[in-house]
Legacy VTK file of the C-alpha trace (Angstrom):
# vtk DataFile Version 3.0
C-alpha trace
ASCII
DATASET POLYDATA
POINTS 102 float
106.125 134.523 75.673
107.048 131.137 77.137
104.166 131.284 79.623
101.713 132.143 76.843
102.924 129.161 74.857
102.483 126.890 77.854
98.992 128.163 78.615
97.837 127.954 74.970
99.271 124.456 74.577
97.559 123.366 77.775
94.193 124.794 76.652
94.433 123.122 73.219
95.329 119.790 74.841
92.447 120.140 77.309
89.886 121.071 74.614
90.920 118.150 72.352
90.767 115.613 75.160
87.531 117.063 76.621
85.647 116.794 73.300
86.911 113.293 72.679
85.738 112.155 76.138
82.506 114.121 75.820
81.663 112.455 72.492
82.290 108.987 73.878
80.361 109.686 77.088
77.223 110.898 75.217
77.215 108.107 72.616
75.877 104.620 72.906
78.784 102.253 73.174
78.040 98.576 72.528
78.244 96.443 75.663
81.004 94.218 74.237
83.224 97.271 73.600
82.525 98.665 77.111
83.591 95.248 78.587
86.823 95.376 76.689
87.570 99.038 77.630
87.316 98.205 81.350
90.693 96.448 81.094
92.585 99.312 79.360
93.693 101.109 82.570
95.023 97.869 84.039
96.925 97.043 80.845
98.422 100.530 80.593
99.391 100.653 84.221
101.007 97.194 84.007
103.122 98.176 81.014
104.379 101.228 83.006
105.091 99.418 86.258
106.491 95.954 85.429
109.510 97.033 83.367
110.493 99.536 86.135
110.243 96.825 88.830
111.815 93.875 86.954
114.580 95.476 84.860
117.767 96.861 86.243
119.928 99.689 84.817
121.437 97.478 82.097
117.961 96.467 80.827
118.250 92.864 81.987
115.739 91.157 84.255
116.907 91.064 87.846
114.888 88.740 90.063
117.420 88.020 92.772
118.322 90.731 95.280
115.895 93.156 93.701
114.339 95.382 96.391
111.779 96.736 93.955
110.098 93.286 93.739
109.686 93.122 97.495
108.438 96.742 97.636
105.887 96.073 94.769
104.764 92.876 96.408
104.196 94.645 99.764
102.272 97.367 97.952
100.157 94.767 96.242
99.369 93.098 99.546
98.390 96.434 101.092
96.220 97.170 98.069
94.377 93.893 98.472
93.864 94.462 102.180
93.010 98.123 102.335
91.964 99.141 98.808
93.437 102.567 99.569
95.708 104.158 96.972
97.517 106.577 99.317
98.396 103.846 101.918
99.550 101.611 99.001
101.885 104.213 97.582
103.281 105.113 101.084
103.827 101.475 101.897
105.619 100.711 98.609
107.845 103.751 98.862
108.598 103.150 102.525
109.561 99.465 101.939
111.717 100.483 98.967
113.376 103.178 100.982
114.128 100.853 103.847
115.492 98.148 101.577
117.785 100.528 99.704
119.299 102.219 102.743
123.068 101.810 102.775
LINES 1 103
102 0 1 2 3 4 5 6 7 8 9 10 11 12 13 14 15 16 17 18 19 20 21 22 23 24 25 26 27 28 29 30 31 32 33 34 35 36 37 38 39 40 41 42 43 44 45 46 47 48 49 50 51 52 53 54 55 56 57 58 59 60 61 62 63 64 65 66 67 68 69 70 71 72 73 74 75 76 77 78 79 80 81 82 83 84 85 86 87 88 89 90 91 92 93 94 95 96 97 98 99 100 101
């Protein structure tokens, strides 16, 4: 019964999202709106990443002795140089792992 609920929920979610994307893809979007929508993924990703990097466990900003900032900076540098997502993720995680070894 649980698996049936999971599968049905997944199918309903897929169908709803598919039709929403399908409708937008086949419609004529004004150029000004298309220009604005190009920045949505960057804005969403920034709101997910920056709090995790900057805030510590007590929800205060920690800039000094924060290994996450150095790991994120190294990942940013690798992104600029290689433009490869996999190498960026590996670099960021590897730098964070090295800095947090005790």
